[in-house]
C-alpha positions in Angstrom: -20.5 87.6 -73.8 -18.5 85.4 -71.5 -19.8 87.6 -68.6 -23.6 86.6 -69.4 -22.8 83.0 -69.1 -23.0 82.7 -65.3 -25.9 84.7 -64.8 -27.8 82.9 -67.4 -26.9 79.7 -65.7 -28.0 80.9 -62.4 -31.5 82.0 -63.8 -31.7 78.7 -65.4 -30.7 76.7 -62.4 -33.2 78.8 -60.3 -36.1 78.2 -62.7 -35.4 74.4 -62.9 -35.4 74.4 -58.9 -38.8 76.3 -58.9 -40.1 73.6 -61.3 -39.1 70.7 -59.2 -40.7 72.1 -56.1 -44.4 71.2 -55.2 -46.8 73.3 -53.2 -48.5 72.0 -50.3 -51.7 70.0 -51.1 -54.9 71.3 -49.3 -57.0 68.7 -47.3 -59.8 67.7 -48.9 -62.9 69.6 -47.8 -65.4 68.4 -45.0 -68.8 70.0 -44.3 -68.3 71.8 -41.3 -70.5 70.8 -38.2 -71.9 73.4 -35.8 -73.2 71.3 -33.4 -73.8 67.6 -32.4 -77.1 66.2 -33.5 -77.7 63.6 -30.4 -76.1 66.0 -27.6 -78.8 65.8 -24.8 -79.0 64.3 -21.5 -77.4 64.9 -18.2 -74.3 62.9 -19.1 -73.2 65.6 -21.6 -71.3 68.6 -20.2 -71.9 71.0 -23.0 -71.6 74.3 -21.1 -68.3 76.1 -21.8 -67.5 76.3 -17.9 -67.2 72.5 -18.1 -63.7 71.1 -17.1 -62.1 69.8 -20.1 -61.5 66.3 -21.2 -58.0 65.4 -20.0 -56.2 63.0 -21.8 -54.3 61.4 -18.6 -57.3 61.4 -16.2 -60.7 61.2 -18.2 -61.0 57.7 -16.4 -61.0 59.1 -12.8 -64.6 60.4 -13.5 -65.8 57.1 -12.8 -64.2 57.4 -9.2 -62.9 53.6 -9.1 -59.3 53.0 -7.2 -58.9 49.7 -9.2 -59.5 51.4 -12.6 -57.0 54.1 -11.7 -54.4 51.6 -10.5 -54.8 49.5 -13.5 -54.5 52.3 -15.9 -51.3 52.9 -14.4 -50.2 49.4 -14.8 -51.3 49.3 -18.4 -49.0 52.1 -19.1 -46.0 50.4 -17.4 -46.5 46.9 -18.5 -48.9 46.2 -21.6 -47.1 44.6 -24.2 -49.3 46.1 -27.0 -48.4 49.7 -25.9 -44.6 48.6 -25.8 -45.0 47.6 -29.3 -46.8 50.4 -30.5 -44.0 52.4 -28.8 -41.5 50.4 -30.8 -43.3 51.5 -34.0 -43.0 55.2 -33.3 -39.4 54.6 -32.4 -38.8 53.1 -35.8 -40.3 55.9 -37.6 -38.5 58.4 -35.7 -35.1 56.5 -36.5 -36.2 56.4 -40.0 -36.5 60.2 -40.1 -33.2 60.6 -38.6 -31.6 58.5 -41.2 -33.3 60.6 -43.8 -31.9 63.6 -42.3 -28.3 62.6 -42.3 -28.8 63.1 -46.2 -28.4 67.0 -45.6 -25.1 66.4 -44.4 -21.8 65.6 -46.2 -20.4 61.9 -45.5 -16.8 61.3 -44.7 -15.5 58.0 -44.7 -11.8 56.6 -43.9 -10.4 53.9 -46.0 -7.0 51.9 -45.8 -5.9 49.2 -47.8 -2.5 47.1 -48.3 -2.0 44.9 -51.4 0.4 42.9 -53.0 0.1 42.8 -57.0 1.4 40.9 -59.8 0.6 42.5 -63.2 0.0 40.5 -66.4 2.6 40.3 -69.0 0.1 41.4 -71.6 -1.3 44.2 -69.7 -2.4 47.0 -72.3 -0.1 50.2 -72.5 2.5 48.3 -69.5 5.5 50.3 -69.5 8.8 48.3 -70.3 10.3 49.5 -66.8 7.1 48.5 -64.9 7.6 45.7 -62.3 5.8 42.4 -62.5 5.3 42.3 -58.7 4.6 45.5 -56.8 3.1 46.7 -53.4 0.2 49.3 -53.1 -0.5 50.9 -49.8 -3.4 53.4 -49.7 -4.6 55.6 -46.6 -7.4 58.3 -47.8 -10.2 60.2 -46.5 -13.3 60.4 -48.9 -16.0 63.1 -48.8 -19.4 63.1 -50.6 -22.0 65.8 -50.4 -25.1 65.9 -52.7 -26.0 69.6 -53.5 -29.8 69.6 -52.9 -30.3 72.1 -55.5 -33.6 70.8 -56.6 -35.1 70.0 -53.1 -35.1 66.2 -53.3 -33.4 65.8 -49.9 -35.5 68.5 -48.3 -38.8 67.1 -49.6 -37.3 63.5 -48.3 -36.8 65.1 -44.8 -40.3 66.6 -44.9 -42.0 63.3 -46.0 -40.0 61.7 -43.0 -40.7 64.0 -40.6 -44.5 64.1 -41.4 -44.6 60.2 -41.1 -42.9 60.4 -37.8 -45.5 62.8 -36.6 -48.3 60.5 -37.9 -46.5 57.6 -35.9 -46.6 59.6 -32.7 -50.5 60.2 -33.5 -50.8 56.5 -34.1 -48.9 55.6 -30.8 -51.3 58.3 -28.9 -54.2 56.6 -30.7 -52.9 52.9 -29.8 -52.5 54.3 -26.2 -56.0 55.7 -26.2 -57.3 52.5 -27.5 -56.0 50.0 -24.9 -57.0 52.7 -21.9 -60.4 52.9 -23.2 -60.5 49.0 -23.8 -59.3 48.4 -20.3 -62.2 50.9 -18.7 -64.6 49.1 -21.0 -63.7 45.7 -19.5 -63.2 47.0 -16.0 -66.9 48.4 -16.1 -68.3 45.2 -17.5 -66.8 43.2 -14.6 -68.1 45.8 -12.2 -71.5 45.1 -13.7 -71.0 41.6 -13.3 -70.4 42.1 -9.6 -73.4 43.9 -9.5 -75.4 40.9 -11.1 -73.5 38.3 -8.9 -74.5 40.1 -5.6 -78.3 40.4 -7.0 -78.0 36.7 -8.2 -76.7 35.5 -4.8 -79.5 37.6 -2.7 -81.9 35.9 -5.1 -80.6 32.4 -5.0 -80.5 32.8 -1.1 -84.3 34.1 -1.1 -85.5 31.3 -3.4 -83.8 28.6 -1.4 -85.4 30.0 1.7 -88.9 30.1 0.0 -88.1 26.4 -1.3 -87.5 25.2 2.2 -90.9 27.0 3.5 -93.0 25.3 0.7 -91.0 21.8 1.3 -92.4 22.3 5.1 -95.8 23.5 3.9 -95.9 20.2 1.9 -94.8 18.0 4.6 -97.7 19.6 6.7 -100.1 19.0 3.8 -100.6 22.8 3.3 -98.7 22.9 -0.3 -98.9 20.8 -3.3 -96.1 18.7 -4.9 -96.6 20.8 -7.7 -95.6 23.9 -5.5 -92.4 22.4 -4.3 -91.3 21.5 -7.6 -91.9 25.3 -9.0 -89.9 26.6 -5.7 -87.0 24.2 -6.5 -87.1 25.0 -10.3 -86.7 28.6 -9.2 -84.1 28.1 -6.8 -82.0 26.0 -9.1 -82.6 28.4 -12.3 -81.3 31.3 -9.9 -78.4 29.2 -9.0 -77.7 28.3 -12.5 -77.8 31.9 -13.8 -75.4 33.0 -11.0 -72.8 30.1 -12.0 -73.0 31.3 -15.6 -72.5 35.2 -14.6 -69.3 33.9 -12.3 -68.0 32.3 -15.3 -68.3 35.5 -17.3 -66.6 37.7 -14.8 -63.8 35.1 -14.9 -63.2 35.6 -18.6 -63.4 39.5 -17.8 -60.9 39.3 -15.1 -58.6 37.2 -17.4 -59.0 39.7 -20.2 -58.0 42.8 -17.8 -55.0 40.7 -16.7 -53.7 40.3 -20.3 -54.2 43.9 -21.0 -52.0 44.9 -18.2 -49.3 42.4 -19.0 -50.2 39.9 -16.2 -50.5 36.2 -16.6 -53.9 35.4 -16.0 -53.2 32.8 -13.4 -51.4 35.5 -11.2 -54.1 38.1 -11.3 -57.2 38.5 -9.5 -59.5 41.3 -8.7 -61.9 41.4 -5.6 -65.5 42.0 -6.2 -66.5 45.6 -5.3 -69.8 47.2 -5.6 -69.3 50.7 -7.1 -71.8 53.3 -7.4 -73.5 53.2 -10.5 -72.0 56.6 -11.7 -72.4 57.7 -15.3 -70.2 60.7 -15.4 -70.9 63.8 -17.9 -68.5 64.0 -20.5 -67.4 67.5 -21.9 -68.0 67.7 -25.6 -66.6 70.7 -26.7 -67.2 72.3 -30.1 -67.3 69.7 -33.1 -64.6 71.6 -34.6 -62.1 70.7 -31.8 -62.6 67.2 -32.8 -60.2 67.6 -35.7 -57.6 68.2 -33.1 -58.6 66.0 -30.2 -58.5 62.5 -32.4 -55.2 61.1 -32.8 -56.2 59.1 -36.0 -57.3 62.2 -37.5 -53.9 64.2 -37.1 -52.2 61.0 -38.1 -54.3 61.1 -41.5 -53.5 64.9 -41.8 -49.6 64.2 -41.4 -49.9 61.2 -44.1 -51.2 63.6 -46.6 -48.5 66.0 -46.0 -45.9 63.0 -46.2 -47.6 61.9 -49.6 -47.5 65.6 -50.8 -43.8 65.7 -50.3 -43.2 62.4 -52.0 -44.7 64.1 -55.1 -42.1 66.5 -54.9 -39.2 63.7 -54.5 -40.7 62.1 -57.6 -40.4 65.3 -60.0 -37.1 66.0 -58.6 -35.9 62.7 -60.5 -36.1 64.6 -64.0 -33.4 66.9 -63.0 -29.7 66.3 -62.8 -27.9 65.1 -59.5 -25.1 67.0 -58.7 -22.7 66.0 -56.0 -19.4 67.4 -54.7 -16.9 64.9 -53.9 -13.1 65.0 -52.5 -10.6 62.7 -51.7 -7.5 63.1 -49.7 -4.7 60.5 -49.0 -1.5 59.0 -49.2 -0.5 55.9 -51.5 3.0 54.2 -51.7 4.7 51.0 -52.8 6.4 50.8 -49.7 4.3 50.1 -46.7 6.6 51.2 -44.1 6.5 54.8 -45.6 2.9 55.6 -46.9 2.4 58.6 -44.7 5.1 60.8 -46.3 4.6 64.2 -48.1 5.8 62.8 -51.6 3.0 60.2 -51.3 0.2 62.7 -50.6 -2.7 62.9 -53.3 -5.8 64.6 -53.6 -8.9 65.3 -55.9 -12.0 67.5 -55.6 -14.6 68.8 -57.7 -18.4 68.2 -58.7 -20.0 65.6 -60.4 -23.3 65.4 -62.5 -25.4 62.9 -63.4 -28.9 62.8 -65.4 -31.0 60.0 -66.6 -31.8 60.8 -70.3 -33.9 57.7 -70.9 -35.9 55.7 -68.5 -38.8 54.1 -70.5 -41.2 56.3 -68.7 -40.3 55.0 -65.4 -40.0 58.7 -63.7 -43.2 59.8 -65.2 -45.1 56.8 -63.7 -43.5 57.2 -60.5 -44.8 60.6 -60.4 -48.3 59.4 -61.3 -47.9 56.9 -58.4 -46.9 59.5 -56.2 -50.0 61.6 -57.1 -52.3 58.8 -56.9 -50.9 58.1 -53.2 -51.5 61.6 -52.5 -55.2 61.2 -53.6 -55.6 58.4 -51.7 -54.3 59.9 -48.4 -56.4 62.7 -48.8 -59.6 60.7 -49.1 -58.5 58.2 -46.3 -58.2 61.6 -44.3 -61.8 62.5 -45.5 -62.9 59.1 -44.3 -61.4 59.5 -41.0 -63.2 62.5 -40.4 -66.5 61.1 -41.3 -65.9 58.1 -39.0 -65.1 60.4 -36.2 -68.4 62.2 -36.5 -70.3 58.9 -36.9 -68.9 57.5 -33.9 -69.5 60.8 -31.8 -73.0 60.6 -32.9 -73.4 57.0 -32.4 -72.5 57.0 -28.6 -74.5 60.3 -28.0 -77.6 58.2 -29.5 -77.0 55.5 -27.3 -76.4 57.4 -24.1 -79.8 59.0 -24.7 -81.5 55.8 -25.5 -79.9 53.9 -22.6 -80.6 56.7 -20.2 -84.4 56.8 -21.1 -84.5 53.1 -21.2 -82.8 53.0 -17.8 -85.7 55.4 -16.6 -88.5 53.2 -17.9 -86.9 50.3 -16.5 -86.8 51.4 -12.8 -90.6 52.0 -13.1 -90.6 48.4 -14.5 -88.7 47.0 -11.5 -90.8 48.9 -9.1 -93.9 47.6 -10.6 -92.6 43.8 -10.6 -91.6 44.5 -6.9 -95.3 45.6 -6.0 -96.5 42.5 -8.1 -94.3 40.0 -6.0 -95.3 41.3 -2.9 -98.9 40.8 -3.8 -98.3 37.5 -5.4 -96.6 36.4 -2.0 -99.4 37.7 0.1 -102.2 36.2 -2.2 -100.7 32.7 -2.1 -100.1 33.1 1.9 -104.0 33.8 2.2 -104.6 30.9 -0.2 -106.1 33.1 -2.7 -103.5 32.3 -5.5 -101.4 29.4 -6.7 -97.4 29.3 -6.2 -97.5 29.7 -9.9 -98.5 33.3 -9.5 -95.5 33.7 -7.0 -93.0 32.2 -9.7 -94.2 34.4 -12.5 -93.9 37.6 -10.2 -90.2 36.3 -9.2 -89.1 35.7 -12.8 -90.6 39.0 -13.9 -89.0 41.0 -10.8 -85.6 39.4 -11.3 -85.5 40.0 -15.0 -86.5 43.5 -14.6 -83.7 44.2 -12.0 -81.0 42.4 -14.0 -82.3 44.8 -17.2 -81.7 47.8 -14.9 -78.4 46.7 -13.8 -77.5 45.8 -17.5 -78.7 49.2 -18.8 -76.7 51.1 -16.4 -73.7 49.2 -17.2 -74.2 49.9 -20.9 -74.5 53.5 -20.0 -71.1 53.7 -18.5 -69.5 51.6 -21.1 -71.0 54.0 -24.0 -69.6 56.9 -21.8 -66.3 55.4 -22.2 -66.7 54.9 -26.0 -67.8 58.4 -26.2 -64.5 59.5 -24.6 -62.7 57.3 -27.2 -64.7 58.8 -30.0 -63.7 62.2 -28.8 -60.1 61.5 -28.9 -60.0 61.1 -24.9 -59.1 64.9 -25.1 -55.8 64.4 -26.5 -54.0 67.2 -28.7 -51.1 67.6 -30.6 -49.2 69.0 -27.5 -50.2 66.3 -25.1 
C-alpha cells in the first residue's frame, strides 16, 4: 500500500498542473480581404515586381535631400522618439525582472547584537544569562517550484508585453517619421505658393505702375488705377500670409528634430512635384506590416497568459528553502565548526478561504482578455479603413488635379484675352482684374492639390505600416 502513495501523488500533481494551465486564446476572427477597393491610379505600385516598401527608406521616394537629412536627425535627436525608446526599455527591464523568478534567490545576512532577557520570559532556564551576545552569519536560499506554471505564465505575459512595447516603439518611430515628412511636404508646397505669389505680386505691381502712367496721360480712369492697386496689395497680403504659414511649418520641423526654433532654418527649395508610386502589397500582409496590429496581437497573448497566472492562485505555493551559517555568543569566534547550523526543506502554503477574491481575479483576467481581443479586432478594422481612406483621397486628388490643370490653362487664356481687349479699349480693367483673380486662384488650387496628393501618399505609407515587419 505504501508503494502506491508516491505514484498516486505524482498522478494527482500532474492532474492539478494540467488544470492550472491555460490554452492559447485564438485571435478574434476578421473578415478576409482579397483586394483594396480604392486601389487604382498611377500612384499605386500594385504589380508583384514592384520594389517593396522599405521601413528605413520610404521617404527617399520623394527625392528631397533635406527630407533625407532631417529623417536622420529625427532618429538622433527627437525627444519624442527618445521617450518612446525609454518606454520600451522599461518594458524590457520589467520582463527581465519577471524572468528572475525562474531562478533561486541567494542572500547573505550577518548580524551582531547584544541582548538582555526579561526576567519573566516564558520557559527561561534557570542558568540562562541575563545579558548575552548573538553573532550570526548565514546564507539563505529560496526557490519556488513552479509546479503549476505560475512563474512560466508570468514570464510569457511579460515577454508578450515586451514584444508589444517593441512594436509600440516602431509605431512611434513611424508616426514621427511620417509627421516630419508631412510637415516638410507642406513646407515645400508653401515654397511653391510663395514663389507663385512673389511673381504675381511683381506682375501686379508692374501693371499698377502701367495703369498709373496711363491715368496720368488721361488714358485710364481712376477706377482702373484703384482696381490695379487693389490687386497688387491683395497679392502682397496673400504672400505675407503664406510666409507666416511657412514660418510655423519651419518651427514645427525644428521641434520634431529636437532643435530650438530660433536656431533652425530651412532654405526655400522648389522641388519637383513628385507623387511617388506606393507598393501596396496584398491586404493580408497589412497584419504583419503595421506595428500597432502586432502590438495588439501581443497584448492578447499577454492577457491570455495572465488568465493562467490567475488560475494558479487556487493551487498551493511550494517553495524550497535552505539556510546555512554560523551562530555564536562570542563575536570573535563566530566562524567555527561547532557554531555551524543549517536547515533545508520544502514549504507549502495554500489559501483556503479568501471570500471569492481569487475567483474574481480569474473573472477580471478573462474580461481583460476579451477586451484585448476586441481591441485587436478594432485596430485591424481601423487599419483597413485608413488604407482605403488614403487610396480614395489619392484617387480624388489625382482626378481633381487633372481638372484643375485644365482650369489653369483656361484661366490663363482668359487673362491674355482680357489684357489684349483692355489694351485695345474693348473692355474695362474690371475684366482684367476678374481674369487675374481667377487665374491666380486656379494656379494656387493646382499647387495645393499636388501638395495634398504628396501628403496623402505619406499617410498611405503610414497606413501600410511603413514597410515595417517583426524582423525590421
